[in-house]
C-alpha positions in Angstrom: 31.1 -38.4 -35.9 30.5 -35.6 -33.4 27.8 -33.2 -34.4 28.0 -29.6 -33.3 26.6 -26.3 -34.4 30.0 -25.8 -36.2 29.4 -28.9 -38.4 29.4 -27.9 -42.1 26.5 -28.5 -44.4 28.6 -30.8 -46.5 29.5 -32.9 -43.4 25.9 -33.2 -42.3 24.6 -34.0 -45.8 27.1 -36.8 -46.3 26.4 -38.2 -42.8 22.6 -38.1 -43.0 22.6 -39.6 -46.5 25.0 -42.3 -45.6 22.8 -43.5 -42.8 19.5 -43.1 -44.7 18.2 -40.4 -42.4 17.4 -38.2 -45.4 16.8 -39.0 -49.1 19.9 -39.4 -51.3 19.1 -36.3 -53.3 18.3 -34.1 -50.2 20.7 -31.6 -48.8 21.3 -30.3 -45.3 21.0 -26.5 -45.3 21.6 -25.5 -41.7 21.7 -26.6 -38.1 19.7 -24.7 -35.4 18.9 -25.0 -31.7 15.2 -26.2 -31.2 15.4 -25.7 -27.4 17.6 -26.3 -24.4 18.8 -29.9 -24.1 19.5 -31.1 -20.6 21.1 -34.5 -21.2 22.0 -34.5 -24.8 23.1 -32.4 -27.8 19.9 -31.7 -29.7 19.6 -29.8 -33.0 17.1 -29.2 -35.8 18.6 -30.0 -39.3 16.8 -28.0 -42.0 17.0 -29.7 -45.4 15.7 -28.9 -48.9 12.7 -31.1 -48.3 11.9 -30.4 -44.6 13.6 -30.9 -41.3 14.6 -33.6 -38.7 15.8 -33.6 -35.1 19.2 -35.0 -34.5 20.1 -36.1 -31.0 23.5 -37.2 -29.8 24.5 -38.6 -26.4 28.0 -37.3 -25.4 29.9 -38.9 -22.5 28.7 -36.1 -20.2 25.4 -34.3 -19.3 24.9 -31.5 -21.8 23.7 -29.0 -19.3 26.4 -30.0 -16.7 29.5 -31.0 -18.7 31.4 -31.8 -15.5 29.0 -34.7 -14.8 29.9 -37.9 -16.7 27.0 -39.8 -18.3 26.7 -43.1 -20.1 26.4 -42.7 -23.9 24.3 -45.8 -24.1 21.3 -43.8 -22.9 20.5 -43.0 -26.5 20.2 -46.7 -27.3 17.7 -47.0 -24.4 15.7 -44.1 -25.7 15.6 -45.6 -29.2 14.4 -48.9 -27.6 11.6 -47.1 -25.9 10.4 -45.5 -29.3 10.6 -48.9 -30.9 8.6 -50.5 -28.1 5.8 -48.0 -28.1 5.3 -47.9 -31.8 3.1 -51.0 -31.5 0.6 -49.0 -29.4 -1.2 -46.3 -31.3 -2.1 -44.2 -28.2 1.6 -44.1 -27.3 3.1 -43.7 -30.8 0.8 -40.8 -31.7 1.8 -39.0 -28.6 5.5 -39.1 -29.4 7.8 -38.1 -32.4 8.5 -40.8 -34.9 11.9 -42.5 -34.7 13.6 -42.1 -38.1 16.8 -43.9 -37.4 19.6 -44.8 -35.0 23.4 -44.7 -35.4 24.5 -46.8 -32.4 28.2 -46.4 -33.2 28.1 -42.6 -32.9 25.3 -42.5 -30.3 23.1 -40.5 -32.6 19.3 -40.8 -33.0 17.2 -39.0 -35.6 13.6 -38.1 -34.9 10.6 -36.5 -36.6 10.6 -32.7 -36.2 7.5 -31.7 -34.4 8.0 -28.1 -35.4 8.3 -25.0 -33.3 7.2 -26.0 -29.8 7.8 -25.3 -26.2 8.0 -27.6 -23.2 5.6 -27.3 -20.3 8.1 -25.8 -17.8 6.0 -22.7 -18.1 3.7 -24.4 -15.6 6.1 -23.4 -12.8 5.1 -19.8 -13.4 2.2 -18.1 -11.6 -1.2 -18.8 -13.1 -0.2 -21.3 -15.7 -2.1 -24.5 -15.5 -2.8 -27.6 -17.6 -6.2 -27.8 -19.1 -8.4 -30.8 -18.7 -7.7 -32.3 -22.1 -3.9 -32.1 -21.5 -4.3 -33.6 -18.1 -6.4 -36.4 -19.6 -3.8 -37.1 -22.3 -1.0 -37.3 -19.7 -2.8 -39.8 -17.6 -3.9 -41.8 -20.6 -0.3 -42.0 -21.8 0.8 -43.4 -18.4 -2.1 -45.8 -18.2 -1.4 -47.2 -21.7 2.4 -47.4 -21.1 2.0 -49.1 -17.8 -0.3 -51.7 -19.3 2.2 -53.1 -21.7 2.5 -56.8 -20.9 5.6 -57.8 -19.0 6.1 -60.6 -21.5 7.0 -58.0 -24.1 9.6 -56.3 -21.8 11.8 -59.2 -20.7 14.7 -58.2 -22.9 14.3 -54.4 -22.3 17.5 -52.7 -21.3 18.1 -52.4 -17.6 19.5 -48.9 -18.2 21.7 -49.5 -15.1 24.4 -46.9 -15.7 22.0 -44.0 -16.2 19.7 -45.2 -13.4 22.7 -45.2 -11.1 23.5 -41.6 -12.1 19.9 -40.6 -11.6 19.9 -42.4 -8.2 22.9 -40.3 -7.2 21.0 -37.1 -7.8 17.6 -38.3 -6.5 18.6 -40.1 -3.3 22.1 -39.1 -2.4 23.4 -35.7 -3.6 20.5 -33.5 -2.2 20.8 -35.1 1.2 24.6 -34.7 1.7 25.4 -32.1 4.4 28.3 -30.7 2.3 27.8 -31.4 -1.4 29.5 -28.1 -2.5 26.2 -26.7 -3.8 25.3 -23.4 -2.0 21.5 -23.2 -2.1 21.6 -19.6 -0.9 22.7 -18.7 -4.4 19.4 -20.1 -5.6 17.4 -18.4 -2.9 18.7 -16.8 0.3 17.7 -18.9 3.3 17.2 -22.2 1.4 20.5 -23.7 2.6 19.4 -23.5 6.3 16.1 -25.1 5.5 17.7 -27.9 3.6 20.1 -28.6 6.5 17.1 -29.6 8.6 16.5 -32.6 6.4 20.2 -33.4 5.6 20.9 -33.8 9.3 17.8 -35.9 10.1 19.3 -39.4 10.3 16.0 -41.3 10.4 14.8 -39.4 7.3 18.0 -39.9 5.4 18.0 -43.6 6.2 14.4 -43.8 4.8 15.5 -41.9 1.6 18.3 -44.5 1.2 15.8 -47.4 1.5 13.7 -45.8 -1.2 16.7 -45.5 -3.4 17.2 -49.2 -3.2 13.6 -49.7 -4.3 14.2 -47.4 -7.3 17.2 -49.5 -8.3 15.3 -52.7 -8.0 13.6 -54.5 -10.9 9.9 -54.4 -11.6 7.4 -55.4 -14.3 6.3 -52.1 -15.7 7.8 -50.0 -18.5 8.4 -46.6 -17.1 9.1 -43.3 -18.9 11.5 -42.5 -16.1 11.4 -38.7 -16.2 7.7 -37.9 -16.5 7.7 -34.1 -15.8 6.9 -30.9 -17.7 10.3 -30.8 -19.3 9.4 -34.0 -21.1 6.1 -32.7 -22.4 5.9 -30.6 -25.5 3.2 -28.1 -26.6 3.1 -28.4 -30.4 0.8 -27.3 -33.2 -0.6 -30.9 -33.1 -1.1 -30.8 -29.4 0.8 -32.3 -26.4 3.6 -34.7 -27.2 5.9 -36.8 -24.9 9.7 -36.8 -25.4 13.0 -37.8 -23.7 12.4 -41.3 -22.4 16.2 -41.9 -22.0 15.6 -42.7 -18.3 13.2 -45.5 -19.1 13.4 -48.9 -17.5 11.3 -51.8 -16.3 10.6 -51.0 -12.7 7.9 -50.0 -10.2 5.1 -48.0 -11.8 4.7 -46.0 -8.6 7.8 -44.0 -9.6 6.3 -42.5 -12.8 3.1 -41.5 -11.1 4.9 -40.2 -8.1 7.1 -37.9 -10.3 4.0 -36.7 -12.1 2.2 -35.9 -8.8 5.3 -34.1 -7.5 5.4 -31.7 -10.4 1.7 -31.0 -10.2 2.4 -29.9 -6.6 5.5 -27.9 -7.5 3.6 -26.1 -10.3 0.9 -25.3 -7.8 -1.8 -27.2 -9.6 -5.1 -27.3 -7.8 -6.1 -30.1 -5.4 -8.9 -30.9 -7.8 -6.3 -31.6 -10.6 -4.2 -33.8 -8.5 -7.3 -35.7 -7.3 -8.4 -36.1 -10.9 -5.1 -37.7 -11.8 -5.1 -40.1 -8.9 -8.8 -41.0 -9.6 -8.2 -41.7 -13.4 -4.9 -43.4 -13.1 -5.6 -47.2 -13.4 -3.9 -48.2 -10.2 -5.5 -51.5 -9.4 -5.5 -53.3 -6.1 -1.8 -54.0 -6.0 -0.7 -50.4 -6.5 1.2 -49.0 -3.5 0.0 -45.5 -2.9 2.4 -45.0 0.0 5.3 -45.8 -2.2 3.9 -43.5 -5.0 3.8 -40.5 -2.6 7.2 -41.4 -1.1 8.6 -41.1 -4.6 6.7 -37.9 -5.1 8.3 -36.6 -1.9 11.8 -37.5 -3.2 11.2 -35.7 -6.5 10.0 -32.5 -4.7 13.1 -32.6 -2.4 15.6 -33.1 -5.2 14.1 -30.4 -7.4 14.2 -27.8 -4.5 17.4 -28.7 -2.7 19.2 -30.7 -5.4 21.3 -29.8 -8.5 18.5 -30.2 -11.0 16.8 -26.8 -10.4 13.7 -25.7 -12.2 12.4 -22.2 -13.1 10.1 -22.0 -10.1 8.1 -18.9 -9.3 7.9 -19.8 -5.6 8.7 -17.8 -2.4 11.0 -19.3 0.2 8.0 -20.0 2.4 6.2 -21.8 -0.4 9.3 -24.0 -1.0 9.6 -24.6 2.8 5.9 -25.8 2.8 6.5 -28.1 -0.1 9.6 -29.6 1.6 7.5 -30.2 4.8 4.9 -31.9 2.7 7.5 -34.0 0.9 9.0 -35.0 4.3 5.6 -36.2 5.5 5.2 -38.2 2.3 8.6 -39.9 2.6 8.2 -40.9 6.3 4.7 -42.2 6.2 
């Protein structure tokens, strides 16, 4: 079955009942858009007794239909939900997994109600409060402490990681990738070219890409940024772990730090995060900041643009800082 906003109430009711996603006497009333989905088709199904979120992975990126993407990503996301349900701090920070239809690449989740993601942080004078910052760090600490013995059969998520690798470590640094950055902001293309033509820098980026693709011993969210955080009536919730895999924990924290910097968080907030993250003696801070640098670069000169409220000079300064992180 392919779900769309053109799906009839009768079709949805029959489908949801058949898979046990709603009670046998319940009826689907309508389908509505809860927000903008990047990777997947996402819809809220209103029923007679409440509502659920239905999420379907199509063989392409929902926001960029010309980019092919593995449908198995929905299975990995469901695996993440099943894994974290054994840890109260994690489970209560995420929606409940109601069910999975692997054949049709459909997952049904608890509806958290009207909510907004945290991409508003990229706008001027919008900041995380301390309780939110604390919850975000606690979530990572708890996730990264899951024993490796419980993760030995976790999906390698290889196909989606390879797609992510392309847009993290390759596409932004190609001299001619067909993406005119001047359409984003006049002058950005020339600034980006300085990094694209730096052979030593591009070589280091490639080496970091190999580390990203390597195996590790920590369960990662894989895309820990404001678009994966929801502000709900019950507080902050974490969603969209389809990029999850067992890898190097420096990646998750690096992405987190990168978005603090791009949202112009104070130095005190960034310091608070690095102080309260349970790094331990074996944590590679250089690698963490190198991954932070990669994330800053790809969000400013790559395809996955964000609603920044930044001047060209501010972007240039962020790119310079990222460059320093990556080469240190």
